[in-house]
N, C-alpha and C positions, 0 to 999 in steps of 0.2 A: 218399360225398359229404356225407352229413348230419354225420358225425363231423368231417370236415374243416371244414365250415361252422361248427360249434360251436367248434372250436379257434381258427378265425380270429376269431370274435366275441369269445372270451375274450382273445385276444391284443390285439384292438382296445381292449377295455375296460381291460386292464392298461396298455396304452400311454397311453391317455387319462388314466388316474389318475396315472401317472408324470409326464406332461406338466403336469397340474394341480398336482401336488405340487411339481414343480420351479419352476413359475411362481410359486407361492405363496412358496416360499423366496426366490426372487429378488426378489419384490416386498417381502417383509419386510426383505430385505437393503437394498433401496433406502430403506425407511423409516428404517433405522438409519444409513444412509450420508449422510443429509442433514446431520448435525452437522458433518462436516469441511468442508463447503462453505458452510454458513450460520452456524455458531457460531464464526466467526472474531472476533478483537478488533474492536471498533467504532472506526473511525478517521475523524477529521475533519481535512481540510486546507483552509486558507484560500488563495484565489487570490493574495492579496497577502501576501508575506512580512512578518513582524513585526506582523501583525494580532493583536489581542487576542482570545482565545477564552474566552468565559464559559460556564460550565455551571451551570444553576440559579442565575444571577446572581452566581456566584463566578468571579473570574478564575483560570483554571486553567493557561493556557499561552499561547503565541504561535505562530502559523503552523500548529501541528500538535497534535492531542490524541488519546489512545487510552485506551479502557477495555476491560477484559476482558469477554467476552460474559456477560451476567447469566443464570445458569441458573435456571429455574423462577421467573421474575419477569416481571411485567407493567409494571414501572416505565417511565415516560416520562422522557426526557432532553431538557431544554430548553436548546438551545445559542443563543448569540448571538456573532456575529463583528463586531468593530469595528476601525476604523483612521481616524486623522485624515485628512480629505479624502475620505472615502467614506461612503456611506449604510450604516448598520448593517443586518445581516441576521440574522433569527431563524428557527430551524427546530426541529422536534421529531424525535427518534429514538425510534421506538416499534415495537411488534410489528404485523406485518401477515400476512395469510394466505400460507403458503408454496406457491407454484404447483407446486413439485415433487411436492407431496402428491397432485396429480391422477393421478400414475402409479399410485396405488393402484386406480384404476378399471379398470386393465388386467385385474384379477382381480375381476370383478363379485361373485362369490360371497363373497369374503373381504374386499372393500373396507371394510365397516363396521369389521371387526376391525382392519384395517391403519390406518385413520384413528385408531382408539383407540390403537394402538401409537405412531403419530406424536405424538399428544397426550401420551402418557405419557413419550415421549422428548424432549418440549419441542421438537418439530420441525414441528408443525402450523402454529403461528404463530411467526414469527421476526422478529428486529429488522432493519429496513431503514435504511440510512444512506447518505449521499451518496458515490457512487463518484468523482465529479468534484470538483475543487477548488471550494470555495464562492466564487462570484464576487461581488465587491462593485461597485456602481455608483458612479461619481464624484459626490461632493457636497462641493465645496470649502469650504462653510461648516461642515461638521460637525467637532466637536472632541470627543474622548473625555473623559469625566469623570475627573479625576485626584484628586479629593478624597474618593473613596469608600474605605471601610475595606479592601475586598478589593483595590483597586488599590494602595493603600499597602502592604498586606501582601506583595503580589507583588514590589513594588520592594524591600522590605526583604529578602526572600529572595534576590533577584537580587544584592544587594550582598555577599552572603556567598560568592558563587561566584568564587573566585580560583584555586584549585588543582584545579578539576574538569576532567576530560578532555573533549576535543572529538573530532569525527569528520571524517575526510577520506574522501570516497568518489568514485569515478569512474563515469561513465555506461557504458552497455553497449558502445559503439563504440570499444573501446580495447584496446591490447596494450602490452607493454613498460613497465608501470607501475613507477615508482620514486619514493620519497619520501625527502628528505634533510632532517634537522633542522639547527638552527643550530650544533650541535656537530660536524657532519659525519657523523653516523650515518645510514646508508642502510637503507631498508626496502623490500623487494620484496613488496608486499602483494597481488599477483595479482588486482587489481581488487576485492578484498573490502573491506568497511567495516573501518577500522582506527582504534582509539582512540589519541589522542596527548595528552600534556600541552600546555597552551597555549604558543604560541610562534610563531616564524617558520620557514617551511619552503620548500623548493623541490620542485616536483612535475614529473615527467616522464612523458610517454606518447606513443604513436603511435596514429593512427587505424586502426581495423580494423573491418570489417563483412562480413557475408554477406547477400545478398539474392537473391531469385528474380525473374528477368525472362524471361517466356515459359515455356519448359520447361526452362530452364537455371538452375543455382544458381551465383551469382557470389560470389567472395571478393576483397576488396580490402584491402591493407595498405599504409599509407604507408611510404615508404622511410626517412624521417628522423623522429625524435621532436621534441617541443617541450618546453621547460622554462619554468615560470612560478613566480613567488614569491607566497606568500600568508601571511597572519597568521591563526592559529587562536585564537579566544577560548574561554574556559571555557564548557562546556555549550552548545556550538553545533555546527553541522554545515556543512561546505563541500562543494559538489558541483563537481568538476572535469569540465566538459562538453567532451569531446574531439570534434573534427570535422575535416573536410578541405576546404581551399579549392582548388578546381580551377584557378581563374584564377592564383593565386600558387604553386600546386603545393606547399603546405605544410600541415602539421598545425596546428590552431588549438585554443586553450583559451578557454573562457568560464567564469569562476569565479562561482558562485552561493553566497554566504554566507547562513545562516539569519537573521543579525541579531545583536542584543545577547544576552548570556548569558541563558539561559532556565532558571529553577529546575526546570521540569518535565523538561527534558532532562538533569538532573543524574544520572538513573538510566542506567547503561550499557545496560540492556535496552531502555528506552524510546528512548534515543538511536539504537540500532541499528535500531529499528523505524521510525524517521523516514526515509522515502524521499525525500530532498531532490532526487534526480536527476529526479524528475517535473517539476521546475521548469526543467530544461535546455531550451534552445530546440530546435526541430526541426532535424534534420541538413540542412544546406545541400547536402551531397554527395548524400544519398539523394533529396532532392527533385528534384535535377537529373537523376540517372541512372535514377531509377525513379519518375517522377511519377504 
């Protein structure tokens, strides 16, 4: 009995050590896994399309701006969003304590070490930026200054955008996507962002969605598509917002253009990063069937 008790005690100690070791590894893993979730490019969206976006008093874009996540930096980014007829809004993007780091406290013995690991991985303090569109309040008297050097420089760069590609993108509630250019060429883009040279286009799609109501998953596909015409400008993006009108029993399109050619969107990578579908209105169909 004494021998058995000793063996059980040894087994318990070994199991406890293994559990502690496993927990430590998992916690260290969490420390290094913060980067994929927190070290994403910093994105700023204005609620009003064609709003000017200033970074450190320099006009850098309109409607949307993105910067890569600054590694090992404590720099503050001073943004200002302006548009005629609206009150300007300023805000700062800076590092703040990463709440995920509290997971290190799950392992009390090793938490000081793990906090140091987070710090060395640049994951203890992370940049926080607005997840929602920056909303501007109406101020009919406000006029943006157009005589500044940075405003004039932006307009000068805009004038050079003649043969720069633009983007046509469909929202999520869609199937049967088809795009036709003025020469009759057709593109089945499978709802993915697709870059086109500026010009006139016809776009076609059908409304499609899945939603859960109660314990059942519902799928709805409109029987017929709808076709709309649009003009794509250089370095711009157009969202084709597809919905379904129950009363008329038809698929509908709402076209949301980003506005005038934007020098910042001249980069294909940046243009693809611009999620203009977030400006699509809420689905009338979904609001009725799944309030």
